Wavefront OBJ file of the C-alpha trace (Angstrom):
o trace
v 54.841 -51.387 37.885
v 51.729 -53.144 36.738
v 49.706 -51.010 39.052
v 51.246 -47.809 37.679
v 50.494 -48.896 34.116
v 46.993 -49.878 35.146
v 46.434 -46.487 36.894
v 47.887 -44.688 33.900
v 45.491 -46.556 31.577
v 42.552 -45.712 33.849
v 43.629 -42.046 33.945
v 43.961 -41.875 30.145
v 40.557 -43.554 29.746
v 38.983 -41.123 32.203
v 40.525 -38.130 30.416
v 39.372 -39.457 27.046
v 35.845 -39.969 28.382
v 35.842 -36.468 29.914
v 37.054 -34.903 26.652
v 34.454 -36.840 24.666
v 31.742 -35.771 27.109
v 32.887 -32.150 26.912
v 32.826 -32.092 23.126
v 29.481 -33.902 23.002
v 28.032 -31.378 25.468
v 29.430 -28.528 23.396
v 27.826 -29.902 20.222
v 24.505 -30.470 22.008
v 24.581 -26.948 23.471
v 25.309 -25.431 20.057
v 22.446 -27.397 18.526
v 20.084 -26.247 21.280
v 21.128 -22.608 20.768
v 20.581 -22.907 17.009
v 17.198 -24.496 17.659
v 16.159 -21.573 19.895
v 17.342 -19.130 17.244
v 15.326 -20.977 14.614
v 12.216 -20.820 16.808
v 12.745 -17.073 17.340
v 13.176 -16.573 13.602
v 9.968 -18.477 12.876
v 8.105 -16.347 15.438
v 9.423 -13.147 13.870
v 8.504 -14.302 10.376
v 5.056 -15.338 11.566
v 4.424 -11.929 13.108
v 5.692 -10.226 9.932
v 3.342 -12.354 7.825
v 0.420 -11.510 10.096
v 1.261 -7.811 9.814
v 1.382 -8.127 6.029
v -1.907 -10.019 6.027
v -3.446 -7.155 8.029
v -2.054 -4.609 5.573
v -3.433 -6.579 2.644
v -6.845 -6.741 4.302
v -6.830 -2.997 4.925
v -5.694 -2.316 1.351
v -8.503 -4.507 0.009
v -11.024 -2.646 2.155
v -9.691 0.684 0.899
v -9.851 -0.556 -2.699
v -13.435 -1.674 -2.189
v -14.283 1.757 -0.805
v -12.653 3.419 -3.794
v -14.530 1.155 -6.207
v -17.823 2.032 -4.520
v -16.981 5.747 -4.575
v -16.027 5.555 -8.254
v -19.236 3.690 -9.089
v -21.290 6.286 -7.213
v -19.383 9.075 -8.968
v -20.005 7.452 -12.377
v -23.705 7.174 -11.577
v -23.848 10.835 -10.556
v -21.879 11.846 -13.662
v -24.301 9.962 -15.932
v -27.283 11.575 -14.225
v -25.726 15.035 -14.492
v -24.819 14.523 -18.153
v -28.388 13.449 -18.936
v -29.858 16.440 -17.112
v -27.376 18.759 -18.805
v -28.190 17.360 -22.286
v -31.907 17.703 -21.538
v -31.403 21.304 -20.435
v -29.380 22.044 -23.573
v -32.107 20.497 -25.760
v -34.689 22.771 -24.150
v -32.632 25.898 -24.866
v -31.208 24.828 -28.244
v -33.455 27.177 -30.215
v -32.456 30.169 -28.076
v -28.764 29.412 -28.614
v -28.970 28.678 -32.341
v -28.200 32.215 -33.502
v -25.865 33.093 -30.640
v -22.432 34.415 -31.695
v -19.442 35.193 -29.486
v -16.480 37.434 -30.254
v -12.905 36.066 -30.183
v -12.076 37.295 -26.646
v -15.110 35.556 -25.172
v -14.285 32.306 -27.013
v -10.690 32.421 -25.669
v -11.996 33.002 -22.126
v -14.442 30.135 -22.473
v -11.674 27.868 -23.799
v -9.382 28.796 -20.888
v -12.210 28.163 -18.412
v -12.911 24.805 -20.033
v -9.231 23.858 -19.755
v -9.097 24.861 -16.069
v -12.261 22.867 -15.369
v -10.814 19.815 -17.128
v -7.604 20.075 -15.105
v -9.561 20.472 -11.871
v -11.717 17.453 -12.724
v -8.682 15.366 -13.594
v -6.920 16.426 -10.395
v -9.735 15.260 -8.143
v -11.077 17.017 -5.067
v -7.698 18.461 -4.083
v -7.375 20.518 -7.273
v -8.147 24.199 -7.013
v -9.879 26.376 -9.560
v -8.715 30.014 -9.752
v -11.123 32.637 -8.527
v -13.277 34.450 -11.079
v -11.636 37.520 -12.594
v -12.878 41.087 -12.394
v -14.774 40.710 -15.688
v -16.832 37.757 -14.508
v -20.481 38.513 -14.178
v -23.307 36.904 -12.214
l 1 2 3 4 5 6 7 8 9 10 11 12 13 14 15 16 17 18 19 20 21 22 23 24 25 26 27 28 29 30 31 32 33 34 35 36 37 38 39 40 41 42 43 44 45 46 47 48 49 50 51 52 53 54 55 56 57 58 59 60 61 62 63 64 65 66 67 68 69 70 71 72 73 74 75 76 77 78 79 80 81 82 83 84 85 86 87 88 89 90 91 92 93 94 95 96 97 98 99 100 101 102 103 104 105 106 107 108 109 110 111 112 113 114 115 116 117 118 119 120 121 122 123 124 125 126 127 128 129 130 131 132 133 134 135 136
C-alpha cells in the first residue's frame, strides 16, 4: 500500500507540475502575442507620424509659395498704383471739367463693383462680357 500511495503522490505531483507548466506557457504566450501587437501598433503609429510629417512639410512649402506669390502681387500692385496715379496726374487738367450723366455714373459704379468682386475672388472669378453699349 505504501507503493500505491507513493505512486499516487508522484502522479499528483506530475499532474500539478504539468498544469503549472501549461498555465505558465499560456501566460507567456499571451504576453508574447501582446508584445507583437504592441510592436505592430508602434510601427503603424510611426508610419502615420511620418505621413503627417510629410504633409506638414508639403503644407509649409505651399504656404511659402503663397507668401512669395502674395509678395510679388503686392509689389506689382504698388507699381501699378504708382503708374496709375502718375497717369491720372498727367491728365488731371483734361478731366477737371468733365461731367457725366446719371446713367453713365450708374454704369461706372456697377463696373467698379464687378471689378472689386472679381479682384476679391481671385483668378477664378469671372467678369461679365461687355454689353452692347460698350465702346472701344
